[in-house]
C-alpha positions in Angstrom: 24.7 -59.0 10.9 21.6 -57.5 12.4 23.4 -54.1 12.8 24.2 -54.0 9.2 20.4 -54.8 8.4 19.3 -52.1 10.6 21.7 -49.7 9.0 20.6 -50.7 5.6 17.0 -50.2 6.7 17.7 -46.6 7.9 19.4 -45.7 4.5 16.7 -47.2 2.7 14.1 -45.1 4.5 16.0 -41.9 4.1 16.4 -42.6 0.3 12.7 -43.3 0.0 11.6 -40.2 1.9 14.5 -37.9 0.9 12.4 -36.0 -1.6 9.6 -35.2 0.8 11.9 -34.4 3.9 14.5 -32.3 2.1 12.2 -29.2 1.4 11.1 -29.1 4.9 14.7 -29.1 6.3 15.3 -25.9 4.2 12.2 -24.4 5.2 12.6 -25.0 9.0 14.8 -22.0 9.8 12.1 -19.7 8.3 9.2 -21.5 9.8 10.9 -21.4 13.1 11.5 -17.6 13.0 8.0 -17.0 11.5 6.5 -18.9 14.5 8.7 -16.9 17.0 8.3 -13.3 15.5 4.8 -13.6 13.9 2.5 -16.3 15.2 3.5 -16.3 18.9 3.3 -12.5 19.2 -0.2 -12.6 17.8 -1.5 -15.1 20.5 0.6 -13.1 23.3 -1.1 -10.0 22.2 -4.7 -11.6 22.2 -3.8 -12.8 25.7 -2.7 -9.3 26.8 -6.1 -7.8 25.7 -7.8 -9.6 28.5 -5.6 -7.7 31.0 -5.1 -4.2 32.5 -1.4 -3.6 32.1 0.8 -0.5 31.9 4.0 -2.4 30.8 5.6 -2.3 34.2 3.3 -2.9 37.1 1.8 -6.5 37.7 -1.1 -7.1 35.1 -4.7 -7.4 36.3 -7.1 -9.7 34.6 -10.2 -7.9 33.6 -11.8 -10.3 31.1 -13.7 -8.7 28.3 -13.8 -5.3 29.9 -11.4 -3.8 27.3 -13.6 -4.8 24.4 -16.7 -3.6 26.2 -14.9 -0.3 26.7 -14.3 -0.2 22.9 -18.1 -0.2 22.3 -18.5 3.2 24.1 -15.1 4.6 22.7 -15.8 7.5 20.2 -12.3 7.6 18.9 -12.5 3.7 18.3 -15.5 4.3 16.0 -13.7 7.4 14.4 -10.7 5.2 13.7 -12.7 2.4 12.2 -14.6 4.8 10.0 -11.3 6.4 8.7 -10.1 2.8 8.0 -13.2 2.4 5.9 -12.4 5.6 4.2 -8.7 4.4 3.4 -10.1 1.1 2.2 -12.6 2.8 -0.3 -10.4 5.6 -1.7 -7.1 3.6 -1.7 -8.6 1.3 -4.1 -8.3 4.0 -6.7 -4.5 2.8 -6.9 -5.7 -0.2 -8.9 -7.5 1.3 -11.9 -5.1 4.2 -12.0 -2.1 1.9 -11.9 -3.8 -0.2 -14.8 -4.5 3.0 -16.8 -0.7 4.1 -16.5 0.6 0.6 -17.3 -1.5 0.7 -20.5 -0.1 4.2 -21.4 3.5 3.1 -20.6 3.4 -0.1 -22.3 4.5 1.1 -25.7 7.8 1.1 -27.5 9.0 4.7 -28.1 12.1 6.5 -27.5 12.7 7.5 -23.7 9.9 5.2 -22.5 12.3 3.5 -20.1 13.1 6.8 -18.6 9.6 7.7 -18.1 8.8 4.2 -16.5 11.7 4.9 -14.1 9.9 8.2 -13.1 6.7 6.5 -12.4 8.3 3.7 -10.5 10.5 6.1 -8.3 7.6 6.7 -5.7 7.7 3.0 -4.9 11.4 3.0 -3.8 11.1 6.2 -1.7 10.4 5.8 2.0 6.8 6.5 3.2 8.2 8.8 5.8 9.8 10.9 3.2 6.7 11.0 1.1 4.6 12.0 4.3 6.8 15.0 4.8 6.9 16.1 1.2 3.1 16.2 1.1 3.1 17.8 4.5 5.0 20.7 2.8 2.6 20.5 -0.1 -0.3 21.0 2.1 1.2 24.1 4.0 -1.6 26.9 3.8 1.0 29.7 3.3 3.8 28.5 1.1 2.7 25.0 0.0 2.4 23.9 -3.6 -1.3 23.9 -3.5 -1.5 27.2 -1.7 -2.0 29.3 -4.9 -4.9 27.0 -6.0 -6.6 27.2 -2.7 -6.2 31.1 -2.8 -7.7 31.1 -6.3 -10.9 29.2 -5.1 -11.2 31.5 -2.1 -9.7 29.2 0.7 -6.9 31.5 1.5 -4.9 30.2 4.5 -7.0 26.8 4.5 -5.0 24.0 6.1 -6.0 20.5 4.7 -4.3 18.6 7.6 -5.5 20.9 10.4 -9.4 20.4 9.4 -11.0 17.4 10.7 -13.2 17.1 7.6 -10.3 16.9 5.1 -7.2 15.5 7.1 -8.0 12.0 6.3 -8.4 12.6 2.7 -5.2 14.6 2.4 -3.2 11.5 4.0 -5.1 9.1 1.7 -4.1 11.1 -1.3 -0.4 11.1 -0.1 -0.6 7.4 0.4 -1.9 6.8 -3.1 1.2 8.2 -4.5 3.5 5.1 -3.9 0.6 2.5 -4.0 -0.2 3.6 -7.6 3.5 3.1 -8.5 3.3 -0.6 -7.0 0.2 -1.3 -8.9 1.8 0.0 -12.2 4.6 -2.3 -11.6 2.3 -5.4 -11.2 0.2 -4.5 -14.5 3.4 -3.8 -16.6 4.6 -7.2 -15.7 1.3 -8.7 -16.5 1.1 -6.8 -19.8 4.5 -8.2 -20.7 3.2 -11.7 -20.2 -0.1 -11.4 -22.3 -0.3 -13.9 -25.2 0.0 -11.9 -28.4 -1.8 -14.7 -30.5 -5.0 -14.1 -28.5 -4.7 -10.4 -29.3 -4.2 -11.1 -33.0 -7.1 -13.5 -32.9 -9.2 -11.0 -31.3 -8.5 -8.4 -34.0 -9.2 -10.7 -36.7 -12.7 -11.4 -35.2 -13.4 -7.6 -35.3 -12.7 -6.8 -31.6 -11.0 -3.6 -31.1 -10.7 -0.8 -28.6 -12.5 -1.2 -25.2 -13.9 -4.4 -26.4 -10.5 -5.9 -27.2 -9.4 -4.7 -23.7 -12.3 -5.8 -21.9 -12.8 -9.3 -23.3 -9.1 -10.2 -24.2 -6.6 -8.2 -22.2 -8.2 -7.8 -19.0 -9.0 -11.5 -18.4 -5.2 -12.2 -18.9 -4.4 -9.7 -16.3 -6.5 -11.4 -13.5 -3.4 -12.6 -11.4 -2.0 -9.1 -11.5 -5.3 -7.5 -10.5 -5.9 -10.1 -7.8 -2.4 -9.3 -6.2 -2.9 -5.5 -6.6 -6.3 -5.8 -4.8 -5.1 -7.8 -2.0 -1.9 -5.8 -1.3 -3.8 -2.5 -1.6 -6.6 -3.6 0.7 -4.1 -4.8 3.4 -2.0 -1.5 3.0 -5.3 0.4 3.6 -6.1 -1.6 6.7 -2.7 -1.3 8.4 -2.0 2.3 7.5 0.2 3.8 10.2 3.3 5.7 8.9 1.5 8.2 6.9 -0.8 9.2 9.9 2.1 9.2 12.2 4.2 11.5 10.1 1.6 14.0 8.7 -0.8 14.6 11.4 -0.2 12.1 14.5 -3.9 11.5 14.5 -5.0 15.0 14.7 -6.8 17.3 14.7 -8.3 15.9 18.0 -8.1 12.4 16.8 -10.1 12.9 13.7 -7.5 11.4 11.3 -6.8 8.3 13.6 -6.9 4.8 12.1 -6.9 1.6 14.1 -3.2 1.0 13.7 -2.2 4.5 15.0 -4.9 4.7 17.7 -3.6 1.1 19.0 -0.2 2.7 19.2 -1.5 5.9 20.9 -3.2 3.9 23.5 -0.6 1.3 24.2 2.8 3.1 23.7 2.5 6.8 23.4 3.0 9.2 26.3 -0.8 9.5 26.5 -1.4 5.8 26.9 0.5 2.9 28.4 -2.6 0.9 28.1 -1.1 -2.3 26.9 -4.3 -4.4 27.5 -6.6 -1.8 25.7 -4.2 -1.4 22.8 -4.1 -5.1 22.4 -7.8 -5.2 22.2 -7.7 -2.6 19.3 -5.1 -4.7 17.6 -7.0 -7.9 17.9 -10.0 -6.1 16.3 -7.9 -5.1 13.5 -6.3 -8.4 13.3 -9.7 -10.2 13.0 -10.9 -7.8 10.3 -7.7 -8.6 8.2 -8.0 -12.3 8.8 -11.6 -12.6 7.5 -10.5 -10.5 4.4 -7.3 -12.7 3.9 -9.1 -15.9 4.3 -11.8 -14.8 1.9 -9.2 -14.0 -0.7 -7.2 -17.3 -0.2 -10.5 -19.1 -0.7 -11.2 -17.1 -4.0 -7.6 -17.9 -5.2 -8.0 -21.5 -4.3 -11.4 -21.7 -6.1 -10.0 -20.0 -9.1 -7.2 -22.3 -9.3 -9.5 -25.4 -9.2 -11.6 -23.8 -12.0 -8.5 -23.2 -14.2 -7.2 -26.7 -13.7 -10.5 -28.2 -14.7 
């Protein structure tokens, strides 16, 4: 009799909490893998940053020595400054993507084909885009070589010049990023409430005032996502640098992600502790940014609900 009562209690407890527990059961495999492959490596990398280690020999604890060395590392500051350049100029993808989305958001013959052509850069590998733009920048036979010759820069190599290499890579990176922002804004424009547009026109709003006061506020979710993804992409830029310049000339196109790889894993480095210190600095910058935007998103949702 007691056994039956205990079994009844267990069944009652499961039935009472089934709705709360079921989602966690489905999420558990993903959360386990996320912890193993994302969270745990972050803490391991932070721990390695306090050691001097080449990946094979026994590690030597050096405390904050790797971080102190960063303060006197010229190439670390060059990489940090280049990341700031990426952050500033990569943001051009957001307004350009918005402008293209407004241009393509019309019903005319062949517009789907045109949209597909603008979407195409997003599905191409970053490696392929890097190689294509490297050929474009060739000083002798590249696509822009005639233009450079016309303005008196015959034989000028954009990627071989320390003053222009970073900007050339950023321009190549903008190509697929603009396509991504375009997709976000096209989706946002398709979800705009047409009744608000008509109400605005009846009140005399048109042109820029209609766009600024009625259309753009409804695109806030798309704008938020475009800015977040673009900034994160600028901070973790790696593949374009690796394909187009490998950090050259003389390290002047390095960014923190590639400089970390160069110090920790390339033939010039094998300094796992120093590379981990660079990775920790980059992770800290990204975390401050991500937490700030999560707070902004949470605050905006509370304001919308109230």
